[in-house]
C-alpha distance (Angstrom), angle and dihedral (degrees) to the residues before:
residue distance angle dihedral
M1 . . .
I2 3.80 . .
T3 3.79 111.7 .
A4 3.79 123.5 -135.0
H5 3.81 88.9 -112.5
A6 3.80 91.7 53.4
R7 3.79 91.2 47.5
R8 3.81 91.1 53.2
L9 3.81 88.3 50.3
F10 3.80 90.2 53.1
L11 3.79 89.4 49.3
A12 3.77 91.0 52.1
L13 3.79 92.0 49.5
G14 3.79 89.3 46.5
L15 3.81 90.5 68.5
A16 3.79 101.8 81.6
A17 3.77 124.3 -174.8
T18 3.81 119.2 -132.1
T19 3.75 129.5 -166.2
A20 3.79 92.4 -126.8
F21 3.78 131.7 3.1
S22 3.78 127.4 -140.7
T23 3.79 134.5 145.0
A24 3.79 87.0 -92.3
A25 3.80 94.7 50.7
T26 3.80 116.3 130.8
P27 3.81 121.1 -133.4
A28 3.76 119.3 -104.1
A29 3.78 116.2 -92.2
A30 3.80 96.2 -122.2
Q31 3.80 107.7 133.0
I32 3.80 136.1 177.5
P33 3.82 111.9 -134.6
Y34 3.81 91.2 -149.1
F35 3.80 91.7 62.8
Q36 3.80 91.9 41.8
N37 3.79 89.6 56.2
L38 3.80 90.4 50.4
L39 3.77 90.8 53.8
A40 3.77 92.7 49.2
A41 3.78 92.3 47.6
S42 3.77 98.3 60.0
Q43 3.76 145.9 7.3
T44 3.78 109.9 -120.5
K45 3.77 137.9 -166.8
Y46 3.78 88.4 -127.2
A47 3.80 121.7 131.9
A48 3.79 129.8 156.0
I49 3.77 144.5 172.0
V50 3.82 135.7 -177.8
V51 3.79 118.7 -157.1
D52 3.78 136.3 -176.8
A53 3.81 99.7 -121.7
K54 3.80 94.2 -149.1
S55 3.80 101.4 47.6
G56 3.80 100.6 20.8
E57 3.80 90.7 -127.3
I58 3.80 113.5 159.2
L59 3.79 110.2 -128.1
Y60 3.80 95.5 176.1
A61 3.80 136.0 5.0
K62 3.79 133.2 178.6
H63 3.83 120.6 174.1
A64 3.82 84.3 -22.4
D65 3.81 93.2 156.9
S66 3.80 99.0 40.8
P67 3.83 116.2 110.2
R68 3.77 116.6 -99.4
Y69 3.79 137.0 170.5
P70 3.82 108.1 -106.6
A71 3.83 95.6 -154.1
S72 3.82 109.5 -176.6
I73 3.79 93.9 -12.7
T74 3.81 78.3 84.9
K75 3.80 86.9 80.2
I76 3.81 90.9 71.4
M77 3.81 86.6 71.1
T78 3.81 92.0 42.9
L79 3.80 87.9 54.0
Y80 3.81 92.2 43.1
L81 3.81 90.0 60.3
T82 3.81 89.5 44.3
F83 3.81 89.8 53.7
E84 3.80 88.6 48.8
A85 3.80 90.6 55.2
L86 3.82 91.5 47.3
A87 3.80 93.2 49.2
S88 3.80 92.0 50.3
G89 3.81 93.7 48.3
K90 3.80 94.1 -115.3
L91 3.80 88.5 116.1
H92 3.80 133.5 31.7
P93 3.83 129.2 -159.5
E94 3.81 92.1 -117.3
D95 3.82 95.3 49.3
R96 3.80 115.4 115.9
V97 3.79 123.1 -113.3
V98 3.80 111.6 -154.9
V99 3.80 115.8 -144.6
S100 3.81 110.3 -134.3
P101 3.81 124.0 -155.2
H102 3.82 87.6 -103.8
A103 3.81 91.8 53.7
A104 3.80 93.4 44.1
A105 3.82 90.7 51.3
Q106 3.81 94.3 59.6
A107 3.79 117.7 122.8
P108 3.82 118.8 -103.5
T109 2.86 142.9 -54.3
K110 3.79 94.0 73.8
L111 3.78 143.2 124.5
G112 3.80 89.3 -110.0
V113 3.80 97.4 -130.8
R114 3.80 111.4 169.8
A115 3.79 122.3 -114.6
G116 3.79 110.4 -90.0
D117 3.79 93.3 26.1
S118 3.79 121.1 106.5
V119 3.79 140.4 -148.5
S120 3.79 132.9 -163.0
V121 3.79 120.1 -94.5
D122 3.82 86.5 -114.7
D123 3.81 93.0 56.5
A124 3.80 92.1 44.5
M125 3.81 90.8 53.6
N126 3.80 92.6 45.4
G127 3.80 89.7 50.0
M128 3.79 91.6 52.6
A129 3.81 95.1 45.3
T130 3.81 97.7 46.5
K131 3.80 112.2 22.2
S132 3.81 92.9 24.0
A133 3.80 87.8 -127.8
N134 3.78 110.4 -159.7
D135 3.81 93.4 -165.9
M136 3.82 90.4 56.5
A137 3.82 92.6 48.5
V138 3.81 91.4 53.7
A139 3.80 94.0 42.8
M140 3.80 90.7 52.0
A141 3.81 90.8 46.2
E142 3.79 90.2 54.0
K143 3.80 92.6 47.3
L144 3.81 93.4 51.4
G145 3.80 100.9 32.5
G146 3.78 104.8 26.5
T147 3.80 91.0 -124.7
E148 3.78 131.7 29.1
S149 3.81 92.3 -118.9
R150 3.80 91.8 52.8
F151 3.81 90.2 48.2
A152 3.83 90.1 49.6
A153 3.80 88.8 55.0
L154 3.81 88.2 53.5
M155 3.81 89.0 49.6
T156 3.79 91.5 53.8
L157 3.79 91.8 46.1
R158 3.79 92.2 51.4
A159 3.80 90.1 46.4
Q160 3.80 90.0 55.7
E161 3.80 91.1 47.2
L162 3.81 89.9 53.1
G163 3.81 91.6 51.7
M164 3.81 98.0 -101.6
Q165 3.79 92.1 142.5
N166 3.81 97.7 171.0
T167 3.80 100.2 46.1
H168 3.80 128.9 103.2
F169 3.81 125.6 174.5
V170 3.80 127.4 -161.7
N171 3.81 99.2 166.2
A172 3.79 138.7 28.4
S173 3.80 98.9 -128.7
G174 3.80 108.4 48.9
L175 3.79 93.3 -117.5
P176 3.83 114.6 153.8
D177 3.78 118.0 -57.9
S178 3.80 123.6 138.4
R179 3.82 90.7 -143.8
Q180 3.81 94.3 60.0
L181 3.80 105.2 92.6
T182 3.77 140.1 155.5
T183 3.82 141.1 154.8
A184 3.79 135.1 -121.9
R185 3.80 89.2 -110.9
D186 3.80 92.0 53.4
I187 3.81 92.2 49.7
A188 3.81 88.7 52.4
I189 3.81 88.9 52.1
L190 3.81 90.3 50.9
S191 3.81 92.3 47.6
R192 3.81 91.3 52.5
A193 3.80 90.7 46.9
V194 3.82 92.6 54.7
M195 3.80 90.6 52.6
R196 3.79 93.6 45.2
D197 3.80 100.0 43.0
Y198 3.81 102.5 34.1
P199 3.82 110.3 23.2
Q200 3.82 88.6 150.5
Y201 3.81 89.8 65.0
Y202 3.80 100.7 33.6
K203 3.83 90.3 89.6
L204 3.81 87.5 73.6
F205 3.81 87.8 78.5
S206 3.81 91.1 59.3
L207 3.81 93.7 58.8
Q208 3.81 105.8 121.6
E209 3.81 93.6 -168.5
F210 3.78 142.6 -12.4
R211 3.79 137.8 -161.2
F212 3.79 119.1 -115.9
R213 3.80 122.8 175.5
G214 3.78 93.9 -28.8
Q215 3.80 96.3 -41.9
T216 3.79 128.6 107.6
I217 3.80 109.7 -138.0
A218 3.80 118.7 -161.6
N219 3.79 127.6 -147.7
H220 3.82 117.3 -108.0
N221 3.82 91.0 -140.7
H222 3.80 99.0 95.4
L223 3.81 93.6 -175.3
L224 3.81 88.5 71.9
G225 3.79 105.4 99.7
R226 3.80 91.9 4.1
M227 3.80 102.5 71.1
P228 3.81 113.7 45.0
G229 3.78 112.4 -118.3
V230 3.81 98.1 21.9
D231 3.82 111.3 131.0
G232 3.85 105.7 161.9
L233 3.08 170.6 -77.1
K234 3.85 134.7 150.5
T235 3.80 146.9 -60.7
G236 3.79 129.7 -146.8
F237 3.79 139.8 -174.4
T238 3.78 141.0 178.8
N239 3.79 127.4 150.5
A240 3.79 90.2 -108.6
S241 3.80 97.3 43.9
G242 3.78 99.1 43.4
F243 3.79 118.8 -149.0
N244 3.81 113.5 -29.3
L245 3.78 131.3 -171.0
A246 3.79 135.9 177.3
V247 3.79 108.2 -169.1
S248 3.78 137.1 170.8
A249 3.79 131.7 -164.4
V250 3.79 138.7 178.3
R251 3.80 127.8 -143.7
D252 3.80 129.2 163.5
N253 3.81 90.1 -3.8
R254 3.81 91.0 -56.9
R255 3.79 122.0 117.1
L256 3.79 124.1 -156.7
I257 3.79 130.6 -174.1
A258 3.80 121.4 -151.7
V259 3.79 124.7 -171.7
V260 3.80 119.2 -167.8
M261 3.80 119.3 -178.9
G262 3.78 130.2 -178.1
G263 3.79 99.1 21.2
P264 3.83 113.2 172.9
T265 3.83 94.5 -133.6
T266 3.78 138.3 8.1
A267 3.79 91.9 -110.5
Q268 3.81 95.1 48.9
R269 3.79 92.1 45.6
D270 3.80 91.3 51.4
Q271 3.79 93.4 44.6
N272 3.79 91.2 47.7
A273 3.82 91.6 51.6
E274 3.80 91.4 46.7
D275 3.81 91.8 50.0
L276 3.79 91.2 49.4
L277 3.80 92.0 50.3
L278 3.80 93.3 46.3
T279 3.78 91.2 50.6
G280 3.79 91.6 46.0
F281 3.79 92.1 52.1
D282 3.81 90.2 48.2
V283 3.80 89.2 52.9
M284 3.80 91.0 50.8
R285 3.81 92.2 47.1
R286 3.79 93.7 49.7
R287 3.77 91.8 46.8
G288 3.79 86.8 56.2
L289 3.80 86.9 58.3
G290 3.80 90.9 53.4
E291 3.81 102.0 -95.9
K292 3.81 118.3 139.6
I293 3.81 104.0 -139.2
V294 3.77 142.7 140.0
V295 3.80 133.8 -172.5
A296 3.80 112.4 -88.3
Q297 3.79 115.9 -124.8
N298 3.83 130.0 -119.5
Q299 3.79 95.2 29.7
F300 3.78 102.5 106.3
E301 3.80 110.3 48.3
P302 3.82 109.5 125.3
T303 3.76 122.4 -134.2
E304 3.79 120.0 -100.0
L305 3.76 117.7 -117.7
N306 3.77 119.2 -114.0
G307 3.77 104.2 -102.9
P308 3.81 130.7 2.4
V309 3.78 123.7 -22.9
V310 3.80 109.3 -102.5
R311 3.78 120.3 -157.5
P312 3.81 113.6 -129.8
P313 3.82 113.9 -130.7
S314 3.82 91.9 -112.1
E315 3.79 94.1 53.5
Q316 3.74 125.0 96.1
G317 3.80 111.7 -83.8
D318 3.77 108.5 -146.0
G319 3.77 92.0 164.1
D320 3.79 137.2 -93.0
Q321 3.79 115.0 -55.4
A322 3.77 97.3 161.9
Q323 3.81 95.3 121.6
L324 3.80 94.6 54.7
K325 3.76 121.4 90.1
I326 3.75 130.9 -157.4
E327 3.77 121.4 -157.1
L328 3.78 106.9 -130.5
T329 3.78 109.8 -142.4
S330 3.75 124.1 -151.7
A331 3.76 102.0 -91.0
P332 3.80 115.7 -129.8
A333 3.77 118.1 -115.1
A334 3.79 109.8 -75.0
K335 3.77 107.0 -83.5
A336 3.75 120.3 -131.1
G337 3.76 114.7 -151.0
K338 3.78 131.4 62.3
V339 3.77 142.1 -38.8
E340 3.78 101.1 -127.1
I341 3.79 123.8 -156.9
A342 3.76 113.7 -152.3
P343 3.81 109.7 -118.7
S344 3.76 114.2 -91.2
R345 3.77 113.7 -107.3
R346 3.78 88.0 -106.2
E347 3.82 92.4 53.7
A348 3.79 94.0 43.9
R349 3.77 91.8 54.7
A350 3.81 93.6 41.1
T351 3.80 91.0 67.9
K352 3.80 90.2 67.6
A353 3.80 105.3 7.2
H354 3.79 118.8 76.4
W355 3.80 101.0 148.7
A356 3.80 127.1 103.7
V357 3.78 141.2 -170.8
Q358 3.80 128.7 -141.9
V359 3.78 112.0 -145.4
G360 3.79 99.9 -177.7
E361 3.80 147.3 -27.9
F362 3.80 120.7 -120.6
R363 3.76 141.6 -178.8
S364 3.81 94.4 -127.5
K365 3.77 134.0 43.2
S366 3.79 91.5 -131.2
D367 3.82 90.8 56.5
A368 3.80 89.8 51.2
H369 3.80 90.5 50.9
R370 3.80 90.8 49.7
Q371 3.79 89.9 54.0
I372 3.81 90.3 49.3
A373 3.82 90.1 51.3
L374 3.82 90.6 48.6
V375 3.80 92.7 51.6
E376 3.81 91.6 46.7
K377 3.80 90.6 51.0
K378 3.81 98.0 46.2
F379 3.81 101.1 28.5
G380 3.79 101.5 27.5
E381 3.80 94.3 135.3
H382 3.81 90.2 59.0
V383 3.83 96.8 49.4
D384 3.82 99.0 32.3
G385 3.80 109.6 146.9
A386 3.82 93.9 8.7
R387 3.77 120.4 123.8
G388 3.79 114.6 -113.5
E389 3.79 114.2 -153.1
A390 3.79 141.5 156.7
E391 3.81 106.7 -122.7
K392 3.78 116.6 -160.8
A393 3.82 115.0 -127.8
G394 3.78 112.2 177.1
R395 3.79 107.2 -58.4
K396 3.78 93.9 -17.5
Y397 3.82 137.8 69.3
K398 3.78 124.4 -129.8
A399 3.80 116.8 -145.7
M400 3.80 103.2 -136.9
F401 3.80 140.7 177.5
S402 3.80 112.9 -159.5
G403 3.79 133.2 -179.1
L404 3.81 97.5 58.5
T405 3.77 130.1 136.2
E406 3.80 116.2 -119.6
T407 3.81 90.0 -106.0
D408 3.80 93.0 50.2
A409 3.81 92.9 46.4
Q410 3.80 92.5 51.8
G411 3.80 91.6 44.8
A412 3.80 91.5 50.6
C413 3.82 92.2 52.1
R414 3.79 92.1 47.6
A415 3.80 89.8 53.7
L416 3.81 93.7 47.2
K417 3.79 94.8 45.3
A418 3.80 90.0 49.6
R419 3.82 85.6 62.5
R420 3.83 90.3 45.6
L421 3.78 94.2 -107.5
A422 3.80 123.0 140.3
C423 3.80 116.7 -104.2
I424 3.80 133.7 162.2
V425 3.81 124.6 -171.3
I426 3.80 112.5 -135.1
G427 3.81 119.8 -163.7
P428 3.82 127.6 -146.1
V429 3.78 114.7 -64.5
């Protein structure tokens, strides 16, 4: 067992001075023979990355591009698409999510809602973020995608659009499936995307507990409330994946994201993530004082337990994946540089698309959102990638789609007017 004193020593050695720093700088060569021997002794499921959330700079990477099972970290993407539906007005927090027999039959952990019963969108999201409820993930997938498999295809598509090049989803929960793969780098990309695209909903990941039908349900992310500055994101576990964690923290107005995959125990995974974040913040602080440093590689990999990984009763139960195998590829040398998120569709269009269309004016915001949802459903090809929003104008709300080119805006209005729907083209301000 590594003592706290030894861990602090490793942290100190992990801060390596360099003669000059750039995004292409290589880590210092300082190594600890003890950790080298551990690496040589066994292949592990371990992978990790630490990223500056603002710039995307990689401060540390270990097997960051090797394939791993995401387990319940999958639910970050399920929630990302839920946030997308909320932001567009297609979904509202008070809407009901019906639990189908398929959703109710999911393996624990789950809220245990019976088939035919329903919960609010709010409760479904809280269940996913805290208890990692598999039944809620599937129920939400069916509400938004019609079927879980169709929703999983949307998850994979959005992953590709965000730049998650090595990720493939086949379910919404993270339950065992050998085809569901990702990497530590891709999970960091997804974590940054959630913060960038839906900051109004990101706080959901900081919820330490919530009340559901008389029960208090605690969050599986034990670093919440334990490590100052931690405010999200998500844990995951299967026998094949090991103990996974995507976590973010803020100190001195700097935000870091750490992803640890394949930890041998909950405690070692959490301690590893905490050590990585602490070291990353120390690097950022010392850079602010003028030092040119990076985080040395190969210092943070936890030891494997002797024998199989056993899930403690309090840990998230994503199901038994013991019979599945993942072929561990030789990871490329840790890449300096940045974790880049592909621009959101809104941002990509904004660089060349400054036109908008108004598709109605309403007395209430909810009516405006309903009109936006109607136009998206019936005229989706004409407003694809545009941002639908209810813009307040005096006592009324204008239903708008912004981020269109002039050609697209005119084409959208032609299509709507042909169906006798109101539409006004609005040029750049």
